[in-house]
N, C-alpha and C positions, 0 to 999 in steps of 0.2 A: 361357165358350166359348173353346176353343183351336183356332185355324186352323193347319193344317200345310201349307205350300206345298211342292210336290214330294213329296207323301205317298206316291207310288208308287216313289220312289227308294230307295236303300239306307238312308241315314240316316233318311229320312222314314218308311219302312215300320217300321224298328226303333223310332222314336220313337212312332209311332201305336200300335204293338202295346203298348208300355209304358204309354202313357196310357190306352188302352182297358182294360188289365188292372187299372188303378186305378179304373175306373168313371167316368172323366172324360168330359165332353162334348167330342168332337173333330169338327172340320170338316175332312175331308181335301180338299185342293185339288189336282187333277191335271189334266193336259192331255188324257189319254186314259183314259176310264173303264175300258177293257178291261184296263188294267194294275193296277187297284185290286183287291186280293185279300182284304182284311180286311172284317169286318162293317161295315155302314153304307153309306149312299149318298154318294158323293163329289160335290163341286161341281166343275164343269168350268170351267177358265180357262186362258188363255194369257198369259204375262207380257208379251207384246207387245200385248195388248188391254187398255188401261187401264179401259174401261168394264166388261168382263167380269170383270177382276180385282177391281175395287171391289165388284161385285155378289157375288162369291164370298167376300169377306172381311167382308161385312156382318154385324154382330152379334158379331164376334170381339172378345174382351177381351184376349186374348194371341195373338200370332202367332209361329210358328216357321217358318223357311224353310231348306230344304235346297238351294235353288237357288244358283247361282253368285252371289257377292257383287256382280257387275257389275249385277245386277238390283235392287240396293238402292233407287235413285231411283224405280223403278216401284212397288216395294212401299210406300215411304214415301208416295207420292202416292195409293195406293189404300187404305191402311190407315185404319180409323176413328181419329179424333183421340185417343181415350182408350186405344187399344190399346198394350200394351207389346210390344216386338219382341225376338226372339232370332234372330239371323241367323248363317249359317255363312260364315266366311271361310277363310283358309288361311295357314299360316306361310310360304307362298311369297311373301307380301308383304314378307318380310324379306330375300329373296334379293338378292345383289349383281348378279345377272344377270337384268335385267328381261325379261319375256316377256308375251304377251297375258294369260295366266292371272294372273300376279302383278300386272300393272298393273290388271286388272279388280278384283282384291281391294282394291288401294290406293284405287281410285276409289270403290268401294262403301263402304269404311271412312270415307273423307273425307265422303261424302254423309251417312252416319249421324251422324257427329260434328258436321257443320255444321247438320243439322236439330235435333240435341240432343233427339231423342225418347227417352223413357225406354226403355232396353233395352240390349242388348249384341250385339257381333259376336264370336263365338267363333272363334279361329284354331287349328284342329287341326294337328298334325304329320301324318306319313303314317299313314293309318288302315288297319288290317288286321283281318281276322276278320269283315268284314261279310257278311251273307247274299248269295250271288250274286257275291261278289268273290273273286278268286283270285290276288292279287298274290304272296303268300308261297308258294302252291302252284305257281305258275309258276316262281318262283325255285327251289323244290325240284326241279322237273322239269329245270331248267337245270343245277343242281348234279349231278343224276344223270348227265347226259350229258357234262359237261366234265371233262377230266383235271386241269385247273388253273382257278383263278378269276382272270382278268385284271382287276385293279381299279386305277383311277387312283390314284396316290399310295400304292399298297399297301393301300387301304381304311382309311386312318387317320382320315378325316373322320368326325365324330360324327353319329349319327342317334338319334332318340328317338320311335319309333313308339308309337301309342296304339291300344288295342283298341276295336273298335266298341262293345262293351258300356259302356266308360267314356265314349265320345262320347255315347251315349244317356243315361247317368246325368247327364252334364254338361248336356245339353239340358233334361232334366226339371228339374234343380236351377235352371237359369237361368230357366225359365218360372215357377218359384215365387219367385224372388228379387225383392224390392221395389226394382227399379232406379228411381233418381230422375233420372237423366240418361243420356245415351248414353255407353257405355263399350266397351272392347275387352278381350279376355282370351284368353291362350294356353292351350290344353289339350293336354297331352302325356303320354307314358308316364312312369314313375317316375324313370327315369334315362337319360342319354345314354350311348351306347357306340359304339366304332368300327364302321364298316360291316362290316369283316371279321369282327368278333365277332357282329354281327347275322346274317351269312351262316352262321356256324358254329352259331348258335342255331337257325336255320331247319333246317339239316341235321340237327341232333340231334333236333328235334321230329318230323322226317319219317322218322327212323330211317335216315339216310344218313351216309356218311363224308364229312366236309367236304373238298373238294379243297384242295390247297395254294394259297395266294394268290400270284399272279404280279404283282408291282408293274409297272405300265405307265405311262409318262409321259402325263399328261392330253392334251397336244397331239397325241400319236400316236393316242390313242383318238378324239379329236375328228375327226381326219383320216379315220379308218377308219369312223366312225359311219354314213356313207351306205351302206356295204356291207351293213349289217344289214337293209336293205330288200329286198335281192335274194338274200342267202344263206339257204337253208332251215335251220330249226331254231334260229335265233338270234332273240332278242327285238329288236324295233325300238327303237333308241335314237338320239336326236338329239344333235348337238354341244352344244346348250345343256344337255341332261340330264347329259352327261359333266361339264360345268363345275360343275353343282350337286352332283355326287357328290364334288367336291373342297372344298366348303364345309361347315363345321360347322353342324349343325342341333340345337343344344342350348339348352334353355330352362328358366327358373326356373318351377317349378309351385307355388311358395308361394302366389301370388295365387289360383290355381285351388283349392287346398286351403282357403284361408281364406274365399274368397267363396262357393264352391259346396259346400264340405264333401266334396269328392271326393278319395279316395286311389286312384290308378289301380293296376290289377293289374300284376304283374311280367310281363316279356316271356316268361319261361318258361311262366307260367300261361296267358297269352293264346295263345301258340303251341300249347300243349297242347289248349286248347279248339278252336282253329282246325282242327288236323289230326284231332282225334277226331271233329269234326263232318263 
């Protein structure tokens, strides 16, 4: 029996669909039954309710969670002692600029490692191509409107996005893996590239002409970031997000390939799937 916490979320729904397609026994755990759209009856639980969560996880031999990693202590407390765990973290935990999201991932990772329960916390890079998720589509819409692309540092910082299909394959492989202790593993796309090249790849996949890149000092963009909350047509961005656009997000996926047997699809292929969908 495989329990999936957050089964109605983007990664949770994709995982449940893949597991059900293989004929596996799935316990979907959701907070709101109305959001569950796949076959089968979900179990209702709130991560803030330890008794309800323990009841929902009863009988599970493996547990996957798409909830934020900050809920790791609650999941550890509610999970059956023999269950192996596959939890979702984020490469935000490696950022030099701490925020609530990244700090929550670090705390969740520390809780898993301290408990040393057999399982893994997967740290994905930026996920794109999920059902109901439109980050690259919104970027394409912005590219369509802007005559130039103002990027901090000229968009030289590296990114390594991963397609949702590879996240799902990684989750399925992690559920199958015979973990003997608590581990962590980064999952990412096949190669890192400068953000400006990522922008051009999105433009090409959307059939658009990529606007020329306008290098802008990061300090200036951080100062102007509050204006994105009041100017129409611009995506909201915070000063902390600008700083993260200046740091490289490049990771070795050798451990992902060796441990999970996953070779991620190329960015061009993933963007083609995303825009054709």
